[in-house]
N, C-alpha and C positions, 0 to 999 in steps of 0.2 A: 369645132370651133374653139380656138384657144383664147384666153384672156390675158392681157398684159397690163400691169399697173402703170398708170400714166400720171405724171406730176404736172399739173397745170399752174402756170405762172401768169399773173396779170402784168402786161407790159405798161410801164409808167407813161409811155407815149401813146398808148391806146391799143386796144386788142389784147390778144393772149398768145402764149406760146407754151409748148408742152414738150416734155422729154419722156422717153420710155427707158427706165434704168436697165431692164434686161436686155435691151438691144442697143449696144453702143453706137453712137452716132445717129440715133433715131430721134429727130426733132421735127416739129412742125409749128405753124403759126396760123392764126385766123383773127378776123376782126370781131367775131362773136364766138361764144362757146360752141354753138352748132356748127359754124364753119370750121373751127378748130377741130372738133371731133371727126368731121368728115375728112379733113386734111391729114389728121394723125392716123386714121385708118389706112389711108393711101400710103403714108409713109411706112407704117408697120408692114404692110403687104410688100412694098418695095424692098425694105431691108431684109425681110424673111426670104424673099426670092433670091437676093444676092447671096445671103448666107447659105442657103440651100445649094446654090451653084458652087460655092466654095467648100461645101462639106462641113460647115459650121453649124452649131446649135445655139439657140438663146441661152443666156445665163440662167441656170436654175436656182441659184442660191440668193436671189434678190429678195429682200423683204422690205416692205414699206411699213414703218412704225409711226404712230401718232404719239409724240412725247409731250407731256405737260411739264412745265417748269414753274 
């Protein structure tokens, strides 16, 4: 099982959306965080399947930093 950093955003109009920086084009949304996590898992699986078919690999040099200003 691989883990992917996921950035979660609260949508001002309601619900949430997420992006997976290591997987370009991998986004999902949900009304609740639980629904979002289920949907983003499906999105990750789908993107990985397509990348595998194309002979591509996830970006390995992605880092998520918590920066205080």
